[in-house]
C-alpha positions in Angstrom: -10.1 44.3 34.3 -10.1 48.1 34.5 -11.0 48.4 30.8 -12.9 45.2 30.2 -14.2 45.9 26.7 -10.8 47.2 25.5 -9.1 44.1 26.9 -11.6 41.8 25.3 -11.2 43.5 21.9 -7.4 43.3 22.2 -7.6 39.6 23.0 -9.9 39.0 20.1 -7.3 40.6 17.7 -4.6 38.3 19.1 -7.0 35.2 18.8 -7.7 36.0 15.1 -4.1 36.6 14.3 -2.8 33.4 16.0 -5.6 31.2 14.6 -5.1 32.4 11.1 -1.3 31.8 11.4 -1.8 28.3 12.9 -4.5 27.3 10.4 -2.4 28.4 7.4 0.8 26.7 8.4 -0.8 23.5 9.5 -3.0 23.1 6.4 -0.2 24.1 4.0 2.3 21.7 5.6 -0.2 18.9 5.5 -1.1 19.5 1.9 2.6 19.7 0.9 3.3 16.4 2.5 0.1 14.7 1.2 0.1 15.9 -2.4 3.1 13.9 -3.8 2.1 10.9 -1.7 -1.5 11.1 -3.0 -0.4 11.4 -6.6 1.9 8.4 -6.2 -0.8 6.3 -4.5 -3.5 7.4 -7.0 -1.7 7.5 -10.3 1.7 5.8 -9.7 0.9 2.4 -8.3 2.5 0.8 -11.3 6.1 1.5 -12.3 5.8 0.5 -16.0 3.0 0.0 -18.5 3.2 -2.2 -21.7 0.8 -0.9 -24.4 0.2 -1.8 -28.0 0.4 0.2 -31.2 -3.1 -1.2 -32.1 -6.2 -1.4 -29.9 -5.5 -4.9 -28.5 -2.6 -7.4 -28.3 -2.3 -11.0 -27.2 -2.7 -12.0 -23.5 0.5 -14.1 -24.0 2.5 -10.9 -23.4 1.3 -11.0 -19.8 2.3 -14.6 -19.5 5.8 -13.7 -20.6 6.0 -10.7 -18.2 4.9 -12.9 -15.3 8.1 -15.0 -15.8 10.2 -12.0 -14.9 11.6 -12.0 -11.4 10.7 -9.6 -8.5 7.7 -8.0 -10.1 3.9 -7.9 -9.7 1.8 -7.4 -12.9 -1.7 -7.3 -14.0 -3.3 -7.4 -17.5 -6.1 -5.0 -18.2 -8.9 -4.9 -20.8 -11.3 -1.9 -20.7 -14.6 -1.9 -22.6 -17.6 0.5 -22.6 -21.1 -0.8 -21.9 -24.4 0.4 -20.4 -25.8 -0.1 -16.9 -29.2 -1.9 -17.0 -31.1 0.6 -14.9 -34.9 1.0 -15.1 -35.3 4.0 -12.8 -37.3 6.8 -14.3 -35.6 10.1 -15.1 -32.2 8.5 -15.8 -31.1 9.1 -19.5 -29.1 6.6 -21.5 -26.1 8.9 -21.4 -26.1 8.6 -17.6 -25.9 4.8 -17.7 -22.5 4.6 -19.4 -20.1 2.3 -17.7 -16.4 1.5 -18.3 -15.8 -2.2 -17.5 -12.2 -2.8 -16.5 -11.2 -6.5 -16.7 -8.2 -7.3 -14.4 -6.2 -10.6 -14.6 -5.9 -10.2 -10.8 -8.0 -7.9 -8.6 -6.0 -8.4 -5.5 -2.5 -7.3 -6.3 0.0 -4.6 -5.3 -0.5 -3.0 -8.7 -4.2 -2.2 -8.2 -3.8 -1.9 -4.4 -7.5 -1.5 -3.8 -8.5 -0.6 -0.2 -11.4 -2.8 0.7 -14.2 -1.3 2.6 -16.4 -4.4 2.5 -16.2 -7.8 0.8 -13.5 -9.9 -0.8 -11.4 -9.1 -3.9 -10.7 -12.8 -4.6 -14.3 -14.1 -4.7 -14.6 -13.6 -8.5 -17.3 -10.8 -8.6 -17.4 -7.1 -9.5 -15.6 -4.3 -7.6 -17.0 -0.8 -7.2 -16.1 2.2 -5.1 -17.8 3.4 -2.0 -18.9 6.5 -3.9 -20.6 4.5 -6.7 -22.2 2.1 -4.1 -23.6 5.1 -2.4 -25.2 6.6 -5.5 -26.4 3.2 -6.8 -27.6 2.2 -3.2 -26.1 -1.3 -3.6 -23.8 -3.5 -1.5 -21.8 -6.6 -1.4 -23.8 -9.6 -2.7 -26.2 -7.5 -4.8 -26.4 -8.2 -8.5 -25.7 -5.6 -11.2 -26.7 -6.0 -14.8 -25.1 -4.6 -18.0 -26.5 -4.2 -21.5 -23.6 -5.3 -23.7 -23.4 -5.8 -27.4 -23.8 -9.5 -26.7 -26.8 -9.2 -24.5 -27.4 -8.7 -20.8 -24.7 -9.8 -18.4 -25.0 -10.1 -14.7 -22.5 -10.3 -11.9 -22.5 -10.1 -8.2 -20.7 -7.3 -6.3 -17.7 -9.0 -4.6 -16.2 -5.9 -2.9 -16.6 -2.3 -2.3 -13.3 -0.3 -2.2 -12.3 3.3 -1.4 -12.6 5.8 -4.2 -9.5 5.4 -6.5 -8.1 6.6 -9.8 -8.6 3.2 -11.4 -12.3 3.3 -10.8 -12.9 7.0 -11.0 -16.6 7.6 -11.5 -19.2 10.4 -11.1 -20.4 11.5 -7.7 -24.1 11.7 -8.7 -26.5 10.8 -11.4 -26.3 14.4 -12.7 -22.5 14.2 -13.1 -22.9 11.0 -15.0 -23.9 13.1 -18.0 -20.2 14.0 -18.3 -18.3 11.0 -17.0 -19.1 7.2 -17.2 -19.3 4.9 -14.2 -16.4 2.5 -13.6 -16.6 -1.2 -12.5 -13.8 -3.7 -12.2 -14.4 -7.4 -13.0 -12.1 -10.5 -13.5 -10.4 -10.4 -16.9 -12.0 -13.6 -18.3 -15.4 -12.1 -17.6 -14.7 -9.0 -19.7 -13.1 -11.1 -22.5 -16.2 -13.3 -22.6 -18.8 -10.5 -22.4 -17.2 -8.5 -25.3 -16.1 -11.5 -27.4 -12.4 -10.7 -27.1 -10.8 -14.0 -26.1 -7.1 -13.8 -25.3 -7.0 -10.0 -25.9 -5.8 -7.3 -23.5 -5.1 -3.5 -23.9 -2.2 -3.0 -21.5 -0.1 -4.6 -18.7 0.7 -2.7 -15.6 3.9 -3.7 -13.8 5.2 -2.9 -10.3 8.8 -3.5 -9.4 9.1 -5.2 -6.0 11.7 -3.9 -3.5 14.3 -6.4 -4.5 14.1 -5.7 -8.2 16.8 -4.1 -10.3 15.1 -1.3 -12.2 17.7 -1.2 -15.0 17.6 -4.9 -15.5 13.8 -4.9 -15.5 13.7 -2.1 -18.1 16.1 -4.0 -20.4 14.0 -7.2 -20.1 10.8 -5.3 -21.0 12.5 -3.6 -23.9 13.7 -7.0 -25.2 10.1 -8.3 -24.9 8.7 -5.3 -26.8 11.2 -5.8 -29.7 10.3 -9.5 -29.9 6.6 -8.9 -30.2 7.0 -5.7 -32.4 3.5 -4.4 -31.8 4.0 -3.3 -28.2 6.0 -0.7 -26.4 7.0 -0.1 -22.7 6.8 3.2 -20.8 7.8 4.0 -17.3 4.9 5.5 -15.2 5.8 9.1 -14.5 4.0 11.4 -12.0 3.8 14.9 -13.4 4.3 17.4 -10.5 5.5 20.4 -12.5 2.5 22.5 -13.4 0.3 21.6 -10.5 3.1 21.8 -8.0 4.1 25.3 -9.2 0.5 26.4 -9.1 0.1 25.1 -5.5 3.3 26.8 -4.4 2.0 30.2 -5.7 -1.3 29.6 -3.9 0.5 28.6 -0.7 2.7 31.8 -0.8 -0.5 33.9 -1.1 -2.0 31.9 1.8 1.1 32.5 4.0 0.9 36.3 3.3 -2.8 36.4 4.0 -2.4 34.3 7.2 0.5 36.4 8.6 -1.3 39.6 7.8 -3.7 38.9 10.7 -1.0 38.6 13.3 0.8 41.7 11.9 -2.4 43.8 12.1 -3.2 42.6 15.6 0.2 44.0 16.6 -0.9 47.5 15.5 -4.1 47.1 17.6 -2.0 46.0 20.6 0.3 49.0 20.1 -2.5 51.4 20.0 -4.3 50.0 23.1 -1.1 49.9 25.2 0.1 53.3 24.1 -3.2 54.9 25.1 -3.3 52.9 28.3 0.1 54.3 29.3 -1.1 57.8 28.6 -4.2 57.2 30.7 -2.2 55.8 33.6 0.7 58.3 33.6 -0.5 59.8 36.9 -0.7 56.3 38.4 2.9 55.6 37.2 4.1 58.9 38.6 2.5 58.1 42.0 4.2 54.7 42.0 7.5 56.3 41.3 7.1 58.6 44.4 6.7 55.6 46.7 9.9 53.9 45.3 9.1 52.1 42.1 12.0 52.1 39.6 11.5 52.6 35.8 12.4 48.9 35.4 9.7 47.8 37.8 7.1 49.9 36.0 8.2 48.5 32.7 8.1 45.0 34.2 4.5 45.7 35.4 3.3 46.7 32.0 5.2 43.8 30.4 3.5 41.3 32.7 0.1 42.7 31.5 1.2 42.3 27.9 2.3 38.7 28.5 -0.9 37.9 30.3 -2.9 39.3 27.3 -0.7 37.4 24.8 -0.9 34.1 26.7 -4.7 34.2 26.9 -5.1 35.3 23.3 -2.6 32.7 22.1 -4.2 29.8 24.0 -7.6 30.7 22.6 -6.1 31.3 19.1 -4.5 27.8 19.1 -7.9 26.3 19.9 -9.7 28.1 17.2 -6.7 27.7 14.8 -7.0 23.9 15.2 -10.5 24.0 13.8 -9.5 26.5 11.1 -6.6 24.3 10.1 -9.0 21.4 9.4 -11.3 23.6 7.5 -8.6 25.0 5.3 -7.2 21.5 4.8 -10.6 20.3 3.6 -10.9 23.3 1.2 -7.4 22.9 -0.2 -7.9 19.2 -0.7 -11.2 19.9 -2.5 -9.6 22.6 -4.7 -6.8 20.3 -5.8 -8.8 17.1 -5.9 -6.8 15.4 -3.2 -8.4 12.5 -1.3 -6.6 11.5 1.8 -7.7 10.6 5.3 -4.4 11.1 6.9 -3.8 13.3 10.0 -2.6 16.9 10.2 1.0 18.1 10.6 0.5 20.4 13.6 3.9 20.7 15.2 5.4 23.5 13.1 2.1 25.4 13.1 1.8 25.2 16.9 5.4 26.4 17.5 5.3 29.3 15.0 1.8 30.5 15.9 2.4 30.2 19.6 5.7 32.0 19.3 4.1 34.7 17.1 1.2 35.1 19.6 3.6 35.7 22.5 6.5 37.6 20.8 4.5 39.9 18.4 2.5 41.5 21.2 5.7 41.9 23.2 7.5 43.5 20.3 4.5 45.7 19.6 4.4 46.8 23.2 8.2 47.7 23.5 7.7 51.4 22.8 4.7 51.8 25.1 6.6 49.8 27.8 9.6 52.1 27.4 7.3 55.1 27.7 5.9 53.8 31.0 9.4 53.7 32.5 10.1 57.3 31.3 7.0 58.9 33.0 8.1 62.0 34.8 6.6 62.8 38.2 6.9 66.6 37.5 5.4 66.5 34.0 2.8 63.8 34.7 0.0 66.3 34.4 1.4 68.0 31.3 0.4 67.0 27.7 3.4 65.9 25.6 3.6 65.3 21.9 3.3 61.7 21.1 5.7 61.7 18.2 8.8 63.9 17.8 9.3 66.2 14.9 12.3 64.2 13.8 10.2 61.0 13.8 7.5 62.7 11.7 10.1 63.7 9.2 11.8 60.4 8.6 8.7 58.2 8.7 7.1 59.3 5.4 10.5 59.4 3.6 11.4 55.8 4.7 7.8 54.7 3.8 8.1 56.2 0.3 11.4 54.4 -0.2 10.0 51.1 0.8 7.0 51.5 -1.5 9.4 52.5 -4.3 11.5 49.3 -3.7 8.4 47.2 -4.4 8.7 48.3 -8.1 12.0 46.3 -8.3 10.8 43.1 -6.6 9.4 40.5 -9.1 7.8 38.3 -6.5 4.6 38.2 -4.5 6.8 39.0 -1.4 6.8 42.6 -2.6 3.7 42.9 -0.4 5.9 43.0 2.6 8.0 46.1 1.9 5.0 47.7 0.4 2.8 47.1 3.5 5.5 48.4 5.8 5.9 51.5 3.6 2.2 52.1 3.7 2.2 52.0 7.5 5.0 54.5 7.7 3.6 56.8 5.1 0.0 56.5 6.2 0.0 59.2 8.9 1.0 61.9 6.4 -1.6 60.6 3.9 -4.3 60.4 6.6 -3.6 64.0 7.7 -4.1 65.3 4.2 -7.2 63.2 3.8 -8.7 64.7 6.9 -7.9 68.2 5.7 -9.8 67.5 2.5 -12.6 65.8 4.4 -13.3 68.8 6.7 -15.2 71.0 4.3 -17.1 68.0 2.9 -18.2 66.9 6.4 -19.1 70.5 7.4 -21.2 70.9 4.2 -23.0 67.6 4.4 -23.4 67.0 8.2 -23.1 70.5 9.8 -22.2 70.6 13.5 -21.8 66.8 13.9 -19.5 66.7 10.9 -17.3 69.6 12.1 -16.8 68.0 15.5 -16.1 64.5 13.9 -13.3 66.0 11.8 -11.9 67.9 14.8 -11.8 64.7 16.8 -10.1 62.8 14.0 -7.4 65.5 13.9 -7.1 65.7 17.7 -5.6 62.1 18.0 -4.1 62.0 14.5 -1.4 59.4 15.2 -3.7 56.9 17.0 -6.5 57.3 14.5 -4.1 56.9 11.5 -2.7 53.7 13.0 -6.2 52.4 13.4 -7.2 53.4 9.8 -4.1 51.8 8.3 -5.2 48.3 9.6 -8.3 48.5 7.5 -6.3 50.1 4.6 -3.9 47.1 4.4 -6.8 44.6 4.5 -8.6 46.4 1.7 -5.5 46.7 -0.4 -4.9 42.9 -0.1 -8.5 41.9 -0.8 -8.5 44.3 -3.9 -5.4 42.5 -5.2 -6.7 39.0 -4.6 -10.2 39.6 -6.0 -8.8 41.4 -9.0 -6.3 38.5 -9.6 -9.1 36.1 -9.5 -11.2 38.0 -12.0 -8.3 38.7 -14.3 -7.0 35.1 -14.4 -10.5 33.7 -15.0 -11.0 36.1 -17.9 -7.6 35.3 -19.3 -8.0 31.6 -19.0 -11.5 31.8 -20.6 -10.1 33.7 -23.6 -7.3 31.2 -24.1 -9.5 28.2 -23.6 -11.9 29.3 -26.3 -9.0 30.2 -28.6 -7.1 26.9 -28.2 -9.7 24.2 -27.5 -10.0 23.1 -31.1 -13.7 23.3 -31.4 -17.0 23.4 -29.5 -16.7 19.8 -28.3 -13.9 17.2 -27.8 -15.3 13.7 -28.1 -13.2 10.8 -26.8 -14.1 7.3 -28.2 -13.2 4.1 -26.4 -12.1 2.9 -29.8 -12.6 4.4 -33.3 -13.8 3.0 -36.6 -13.2 4.1 -40.1 -16.7 5.5 -40.5 -16.8 7.5 -37.3 -15.8 10.8 -38.8 -18.4 10.7 -41.5 -21.1 9.7 -39.1 -20.1 12.5 -36.8 -20.4 15.1 -39.6 -23.9 13.9 -40.5 -25.3 14.4 -37.0 -27.8 17.3 -36.9 -26.2 20.4 -35.4 -22.6 19.4 -36.4 -21.0 21.9 -38.7 -17.7 20.0 -39.1 -15.5 17.5 -37.3 -11.9 16.3 -37.3 -10.1 13.3 -35.7 -6.8 13.8 -33.9 -4.2 11.7 -32.0 -2.5 12.4 -28.7 0.3 10.3 -27.1 1.9 10.7 -23.7 5.6 10.6 -24.5 8.4 10.0 -22.0 11.2 12.6 -22.0 14.2 13.0 -19.6 15.2 16.3 -18.0 18.0 16.5 -15.5 18.0 12.8 -15.1 14.3 12.7 -14.3 11.7 11.1 -16.5 8.6 13.2 -17.3 5.4 12.9 -19.4 4.9 15.1 -22.4 1.6 14.9 -24.2 2.3 15.2 -28.0 -0.5 16.1 -30.4 -0.6 15.2 -34.1 -1.8 18.2 -36.1 -2.4 18.9 -39.8 -1.6 22.3 -41.4 -4.6 22.1 -43.6 -7.1 21.9 -40.7 -5.4 23.5 -37.7 -6.8 27.0 -38.4 -10.4 25.6 -38.5 -9.7 23.4 -35.4 -7.2 25.5 -33.4 -5.4 23.5 -30.7 -3.2 26.4 -29.8 -2.9 30.2 -30.1 0.1 32.0 -31.6 1.3 35.5 -32.6 3.2 36.6 -35.7 2.0 33.9 -38.1 -1.0 31.8 -38.5 -1.3 28.3 -37.1 -1.3 26.7 -40.5 1.9 28.6 -41.5 3.6 27.5 -38.3 2.7 23.8 -38.8 3.4 24.0 -42.5 6.9 25.2 -41.9 7.8 22.3 -39.6 10.6 20.1 -41.0 11.4 16.5 -40.2 12.3 16.1 -36.6 10.9 19.4 -35.5 8.1 20.2 -33.0 6.4 23.1 -31.2 6.2 23.3 -27.4 3.5 24.9 -25.2 4.5 27.7 -23.0 4.3 25.6 -19.8 6.3 22.7 -21.2 8.8 25.2 -22.6 9.3 26.7 -19.2 9.7 23.3 -17.5 12.2 22.2 -20.2 14.3 25.2 -19.7 16.0 25.2 -23.1 15.9 27.7 -26.0 14.2 27.8 -29.3 16.5 25.9 -31.7 17.7 23.5 -29.1 16.7 19.8 -29.2 14.6 17.8 -26.7 15.0 14.0 -26.3 11.8 11.9 -26.5 11.3 8.2 -26.3 10.1 6.7 -29.6 9.6 3.2 -31.0 13.2 3.5 -32.3 14.5 4.5 -28.8 15.4 8.0 -27.6 15.5 10.6 -30.4 16.1 14.3 -30.5 13.5 16.8 -31.8 14.3 20.4 -32.5 12.0 22.9 -30.8 11.2 25.6 -33.3 8.5 27.7 -31.6 6.5 28.3 -28.4 2.7 28.6 -28.4 -0.1 28.8 -25.8 -2.8 26.2 -25.3 -5.2 25.0 -22.7 -5.5 21.4 -24.1 -4.4 18.9 -21.4 -4.3 21.7 -18.8 -1.9 23.8 -21.0 1.0 21.4 -21.2 2.1 19.6 -24.4 3.8 19.6 -27.7 2.7 19.6 -31.4 4.1 17.8 -34.4 2.9 16.9 -37.9 0.8 13.7 -38.3 3.5 12.0 -40.5 6.2 12.6 -37.9 3.9 11.5 -35.1 3.1 8.2 -36.8 6.7 7.5 -37.7 7.9 8.2 -34.2 5.3 6.5 -32.1 3.7 4.0 -34.5 0.1 4.6 -33.3 -2.4 3.6 -36.0 -5.6 4.8 -34.5 -7.2 8.1 -33.6 -9.6 8.2 -30.6 -10.4 11.9 -30.2 -12.7 14.0 -32.4 -13.1 17.8 -32.4 -16.5 19.0 -33.3 -17.8 22.4 -34.5 -21.5 23.0 -33.9 -23.8 24.9 -36.1 -25.1 28.4 -35.0 -27.9 28.1 -32.5 -27.2 24.5 -31.5 -27.5 23.8 -27.8 -24.2 22.1 -26.6 -26.0 19.7 -24.2 -28.5 18.6 -26.9 -25.6 18.1 -29.3 -23.9 15.8 -26.8 -27.1 13.7 -26.4 -27.4 13.3 -30.2 -23.8 12.2 -30.5 -24.2 9.7 -27.7 -27.4 8.4 -29.4 -25.4 7.8 -32.6 -22.3 6.1 -31.1 -23.7 4.8 -27.8 -21.3 3.5 -25.1 -18.2 3.9 -27.4 -18.3 7.6 -26.2 -16.1 7.8 -23.2 -16.0 11.5 -22.6 -17.4 14.7 -24.2 -16.1 18.0 -23.0 -16.4 21.5 -24.4 -14.6 24.7 -23.7 -17.3 25.9 -21.4 -16.7 22.8 -19.2 -13.0 23.6 -18.9 -13.8 27.2 -18.2 -16.1 26.1 -15.4 -13.5 23.7 -13.9 -10.7 26.4 -14.1 -13.0 29.1 -12.7 -14.1 26.9 -9.8 -10.5 26.0 -9.0 -9.2 29.6 -9.2 -12.2 31.1 -7.4 -11.9 28.4 -4.7 -8.2 29.2 -4.2 -8.7 33.0 -4.0 -11.8 32.6 -1.8 -9.7 30.9 0.8 -7.1 33.7 0.7 -9.9 36.3 0.8 -11.4 34.6 3.8 -8.2 35.0 5.7 -7.9 38.7 4.6 -11.5 39.2 5.8 -10.4 37.9 9.2 -7.7 40.6 9.1 -10.4 43.2 8.2 -12.3 42.0 11.3 -9.2 42.9 13.3 -9.4 46.4 11.7 -13.0 46.6 12.9 -11.9 45.7 16.4 -9.2 48.4 16.1 -11.8 51.0 15.0 -14.1 50.1 17.9 -11.2 50.2 20.4 -9.9 53.6 19.2 -13.3 55.2 19.3 -13.9 53.9 22.8 -10.5 55.3 23.8 -11.4 58.6 22.3 -14.7 58.7 24.1 -13.1 57.9 27.5 -10.6 60.7 27.0 -13.4 63.1 26.1 -16.0 62.0 28.7 -16.0 65.4 30.5 -16.4 67.1 27.1 -19.2 64.8 26.1 -21.0 65.5 29.4 -20.6 69.3 29.0 -22.0 69.0 25.4 -25.0 67.2 26.7 -25.4 69.8 29.4 -25.5 72.7 26.9 -28.2 71.1 24.8 -26.4 68.7 22.3 -28.8 65.8 21.7 -28.0 62.1 22.0 -28.7 61.8 18.2 -26.1 64.5 17.5 -23.5 62.7 19.7 -24.3 59.4 18.0 -23.9 61.1 14.6 -20.6 62.6 15.6 -19.0 59.3 16.8 -20.4 57.4 13.8 -19.0 60.0 11.4 -15.7 59.8 13.2 -15.6 56.0 12.6 -16.9 56.5 9.1 -14.1 59.0 8.4 -11.5 56.4 9.6 -13.0 53.8 7.3 -13.4 56.2 4.4 -9.7 57.2 4.5 -8.7 53.5 4.7 -11.0 52.6 1.9 -9.9 55.3 -0.5 -6.2 54.9 0.2 -6.5 51.1 0.4 -8.1 50.9 -3.0 -5.4 53.1 -4.4 -2.7 50.9 -3.1 -4.6 47.8 -4.2 -4.6 49.1 -7.7 -0.9 49.7 -7.4 -0.5 46.1 -6.3 -2.5 44.9 -9.3 -0.1 46.9 -11.6 3.0 45.6 -9.9 1.9 42.0 -10.0 0.7 42.1 -13.6 4.4 42.5 -14.6 5.4 39.1 -13.3 2.7 37.1 -11.5 1.5 34.0 -13.3 -0.4 30.8 -12.7 0.4 27.7 -14.8 2.7 30.0 -16.9 -0.2 32.2 -17.7 0.1 35.9 -17.1 -2.6 38.6 -17.3 -2.8 42.2 -18.4 -3.1 45.2 -16.0 -6.7 46.3 -15.7 -8.8 47.9 -13.0 -12.0 46.0 -12.2 -14.1 48.9 -11.1 -17.1 46.7 -10.0 -14.8 44.7 -7.7 -13.2 47.9 -6.4 -16.7 49.4 -5.7 -17.9 46.2 -3.9 -14.8 46.1 -1.7 -15.1 49.8 -0.9 -18.7 49.4 0.2 -17.6 46.4 2.4 -14.8 48.5 4.0 -17.2 51.4 4.7 -19.8 48.9 6.2 -17.1 47.5 8.5 -16.3 51.0 9.8 -19.9 51.8 10.3 -20.7 48.6 12.2 -17.5 49.2 14.3 -18.8 52.6 15.3 -22.2 51.6 16.7 -21.1 50.4 20.1 -18.8 53.5 20.8 -21.6 55.8 19.6 -24.1 54.2 21.8 -21.8 54.4 24.8 -21.1 58.1 24.1 -24.8 58.9 23.8 -25.4 57.4 27.3 -22.9 59.7 29.0 -24.5 61.5 32.0 -23.3 64.9 33.2 -22.9 63.8 36.8 -20.8 60.9 35.8 -18.7 63.1 33.5 -17.9 65.6 36.2 -16.8 62.8 38.6 -14.6 61.1 35.9 -10.9 61.1 36.6 
């Protein structure tokens, strides 16, 4: 209570550090647990799917499948149509609906979670999101404009948002994605005049089923019919999981940075407190206190500060954890209402909140016990010459070691190295700053530099907190900008055109009609099939694209170096394919090795002859010639079209013209700008979370600057009083203290930006997201923005100490002890 403001600021630094640590650990642990469970629940409800080599196959396949033991199955028929909606301002493209006919709506395969209504009452099923936008409920009637006239059906149930009924979140988003409605299968077959026809059968093995026996029975069934094939449902964790792990590592570093920087604030506060109270400790020694008792006294103060700060930090951290969880779920499109995993976060953050302040206080505590009664009134050097000598050497070695670490954890030795080397750098910076301050600010500038030099060790330790925060935010902001630009460049180089149109089903005349649309320069149909391959005993999905050497240069689906795309495809022999960089890294083989893929003829080996880069399908896939694709997988239809637009054609207007021509058969239309927007939002969202945590650390640095300036003022209170007595104005005192704080921030900003650029250089040699690296470059606009932010923090942090210094009275200063 003796120094209330200092105590409050110290507690605030502990609170921020503990809450950041707790929030990061709890949110990351929860996301790690939820992500695979969510993918399994959303996309892996079925264990097998039976599909046809043509658009439709007989419903009798489902009848035969239902005879198998220990399974649940459902036949599915999906058809596009239009919602009959008379509200003004809703365009026809926004009324698209995908009708999914299910042979059974209440089954473990669909596993719809009912919010309201009954799945077995024979009506339509929509999600709560769709019901909210349409403002409809159970019992209401919805109408569709089908090719066979208007069809009406009552809403039987509203279910939670699910992958099977994935629809837009608003009418504006309906321009890019159709609505989804589930109905009984017989209704869909009748509406679209497809009696006895289905598109696939989804099968779930019950707990007592033998998966090997089930696979054999399904394969036998496929051979008997001839025009169908069976695939296991595989959840693809690889690319997204790796991307999330990289993001989580950066989150951990940013979160723990707060508690580390709060340790420096605590060290500074206690070290100065010991110096202030050395006369008090000497007096206590004269009345019988032992060094151990004095150390215990200071330790109890530290523990009290740590307990208060940790308790408050856990409270705020709980809220931060939920906030971070919501943001992480939003970034990675996870929808889950489960609780938080708090145990590990509470234990680690509580332990950090108690132990880190104690460790930071060990040296000041030791100094308290060593106070000499005789020398209590003498000034002693804070740091020995030997310590000054080895600190910068060790710091330089740690910074040098970061050049040999190819992992984001290089931030740890680099940060420690900066802390050790910083006093030497700060001393040289102050030396350079002296003539500049004297020239620009005269008397106030000269005094400010002298004050910075007077308590060099303490001031340097305060400045290094801001320096580390600035270095980290420079790195993260630069990574964000670099990856967005790299992704954008690759997306436009490998998207295949200006628009990718996905038809529900294609007809022979579609390509010619597409080319005749106003604004279309050229178009090309292509096929893509999700193939099953096995790696280390685990089944995985591999999207395989069928490409043509004659058209691949005009419709580029990948980028390559050394040879043109057409030369690369033209050189492919029978049984050869090309892998994307991401798939190649997951596969782990070498060029020239063979990869096993499931085909109509069973598992076959394909030789990998090259590696390319693409952003189709999220940058994960393989490419083979059209003839080999058809022979291997037997697909006789193409459902996707790549479109090149004419110069000056508006992309949105082109989409509307294409939809006007083909109507509800258009399922999706995406262009490279859409994918750039999605990727940019995801990356920017990820890095924004990290930067938010780093900004919390920078707030700690502001607390440190305020604390240090207040300490300096209290030490110089007699001096300030005498300055006021000889005519120094309040304005000059305010300028002096603000310039002192600004000097601390200026040094931190300049040196922090320099180390941030070094971090950008080091990470550019290895850091990647989704197997995509970036080239070293210095984004000067970002650097300038962060530098201004750092200087602003130092200025704001100086206002309170400056105001306090200006209010110093001569009578108070002369009485001060």
